[in-house]
N, C-alpha and C positions, 0 to 999 in steps of 0.2 A: 728488637731494636726499635729506639723511638728518635722521634724529630720534634724539635718545636716549631710549631708554625708561627706566622707574623704576630698572631695575638697571646702568641705564649702559651697556648694550649700545647699541651704534650699529646701528639698524635700516635699512637700505635701503628708500627711499620708492618707491611706485608712482606712475607716469601714469596716464591714462584709458586707454594702448593695454595697457599690460601688466595693468592691473586687468579690461579687456573680454575678456582672453586670460583670466586667472584663473577668470572665470565662465563661459565659453562652451566652454573646453577639457572639463571634465568634463561640462558638461550635454550636449555632443555626445556624449561617451562613453556617460552613461546613455541619451541618446535611440537612439544606436545599439544598443546591449545590448537595450531594451526594444520596440522597434518594428521593428528589421531583423534581429536574430541570435535573438530568442526566437521570433518566429513561423516562423520556418526552422525550429525544434527542436520544434516543437510537436507534432507526431506523436508524438513520442517520450517526452513529459513530460507528457501531459494526462491527467486523470480521466475517467472515463465522463461526466461532466458539461462535457467541455469547457474544464475550469481546470486550469491549472496546478498540477504537485502540490507539495506542501508542502518536499519536496527539492530540486526545481529554482528555487522561488522563492528558497531561502537561498541557492541556490549562486551565481544571476544576481545575487541582493544582495552577495555575497561580492566579485563581479568588479569590480563598481562601487566599492566602498568601496576594494579593494586598487587600483585605478586613483588614487584620492585620494589614499591614503596614498603611491604613489610620488612624486606630484606634492609631497606636503608635503615627502619627505626631499629632492627636487631642489631646493625652493626654498632649504629650511635650508642645505643642502650649498653652495649657489651664495652667500649671504651670508656665508661665510668662516668660521664659526665653528669650535672645535674639535670640535664635534657629541658630547659628552660629558653625563654627565649635571648637571654644572654650568650648561652653556650652555645645555642645554634647558629646565632648572627655572627659569633667569632669563628665556629665549627668550619661552618659552611661558606666564609666570605659574605654574608649577604648585606653587603653596604653599597654604596656609588661613589663615583668620584668625582672630582671636580671636573670644569671645561676640558680639560686638556685630556681626561680619560673618556670623555663625552667626545670631543673629536676625533681621538683616537678609535675608538667604538665604531664609530659611524664611517670613516676610512675602511676599516677592516672588514665591515661588513657589507660593504658595496663589492667590494674585491671579491671576497669571498662568494658572495651571492651571484655575482656575473661569473665567476669560475664554474658553478657550479651546471650553467646552461650547456657548456659541449661535454660536459659528462652524462649529463642525461642524456644526449643525443646517442652514449654508448650502451645504454640500459637494456634497449632493446635487443641488441647484437649478442650481450652478455645472458638475457633473458633466453634467446634462440636457442642457445646451448643447453640449458637446462629448463624447459619450460616453467612457468608457474601453474599450478592448477588452474583450470575453467573458470573455477567459480569465482577467481581473485576478480573484484570489478575494475572497468578500466582505470579508476585513480592509483590501483597498486599493482596494475598486469602492464608494463610497458609495450607489451604485442598487441593492446586493444587500443581505440582511439578515444579520448575525452573529448566531445563535442560538446557538451552541458552539464551542469552540476547532475542531473540525472544519471549520467553515465559514473559519476564519481559514489553517488547513492543510491544504487537500484533499488526499485519497488517503495518509493517514498513520493507521497503527494506532499508536497513543500507548503504552498500558499495557506498560511496563516496555522501552521504546523510547530506552535510556538514548542512542544513538548520535545519535536525533533532538534530544533535550535539548541534546545536547554541542553539535552543529550549530546549533541557535538561538541558543542560548548567545554560542557563539564570530562568530555573525552580529550579535548585540545589541553585543557589546562592540566588534566593528570600527565598525558602526554609531557608536557613541557617540564613541570615541577617534578614529577618522579624521576624522567631519565636523567635531568640535569643536576639532582641531589646525590642519586645514585652513580651516575657514570664520572661527575665531575666533582660536587660537592663531598661527596663520602669518599670519592677514590682517589682523586689527585694527591690531598697531601699525603695520603697512605703510601705513595711510591717512590717517595724521597729515596728511602732507602735502598732502593733498586736502581733509582735511574736518577738521582740527585737534581741537577737543572733541568733535565730533560724530562722529568715526571709528567709535565704539560702535555709533550710531545706524546708519550707513553699512553697520556688520558685519550687523546685525539686516535690513534691507534684503535683501542679498546673500543670506544665508542663507535669505531665503522664495524670492527668485527662484532659487536651487540648486535647488528645489520643481518648476521649470515641467516636470519631465519628467512629474510627476503633477499636473497643474495644478489640480484641483479640490480638491487639499490646502493651497493656497498662503495662503489666509486662515486657515487653521485652524492653523497653526504660528506665525502672527506673532506673537502672546504671548509664547511660550517662544523666538521667535527673538531679540526684543529684551529679553527679560529674559537669557538665555544672553550675547548680547553685553554687557549691563551688567554680569553677572557677569567676564567675562574682562577688560573693559575697565576702566571705573571702580575696579570693585571689587577688580580686580587677582587673580583667581583663577582659573584655568580648571578646576581641579577642581569648586568650585560651578558650573558651565557644565555639565561632566560627568553630574555629580549629578541637576542638575535634568532635564537630557536623557533621562537614564535613567529616571527617576520619571516623565517624562512619556510617554516612549514602550513602557515595559516594567513599569511599576510595577502596572499589573493584570492583564495578558496572561503575560507568565513565571509568576507563581504559580500562574495556572489550568493553564498547561502542565505545569508540577512535578508538579501536585496530579493530572493524568491521568496521566502519565508512573508516577507512584510508586502511584495507588491505581485508574487505570483510569477 
């Protein structure tokens, strides 16, 4: 089954089998990376406290995002487009709206961002039911306290460490671009055949399920998962999705890292 998107592109639609594969293949890769490969490498990349060091954490994350990027490219190539900027701009809704769209973006982002904080408070309770591995740093483990940027990136000397700042910045960009391209830009238009006008709602739920490899965070991502899906779907702008995702994930932590690198 095929349906036309607003830019008159014919987007091949998913069935239940292809949707399951779309979700499970990258999820299996993340589970393999975090719970099979990483423990095998732990003797070579842990701090004295037994946590994974900040460099290794970012490199492992990059391995996950690069795999999702390759999957996105493969799916788009199989759709038969010319794979140029014109095709990608139309297929992925890479456009910005007018002032009304910006106003709606600001309002919905503020509401969604505020809604995450009560849910973040539930993450320790969820994590206590099935605790994360002890090597997860405090930034990823709600059972540990984050008191400084060093807790988020163990084993890193920050002052004038521009290499690490570049690594974190690149990882952040890959996180935003790849997840939003794969789970929003590529996915949501392909769900119309199964979910119709609710395809963006399904996309938001699937984005939550993507985080099952860090199961204790699933609830806290829901507000921005649905908001990002709405921006990419009904509002028609993947750029809005990426901006909301970046602000939600790195709006507070990246400035702190920059400060630590520049001034110690």
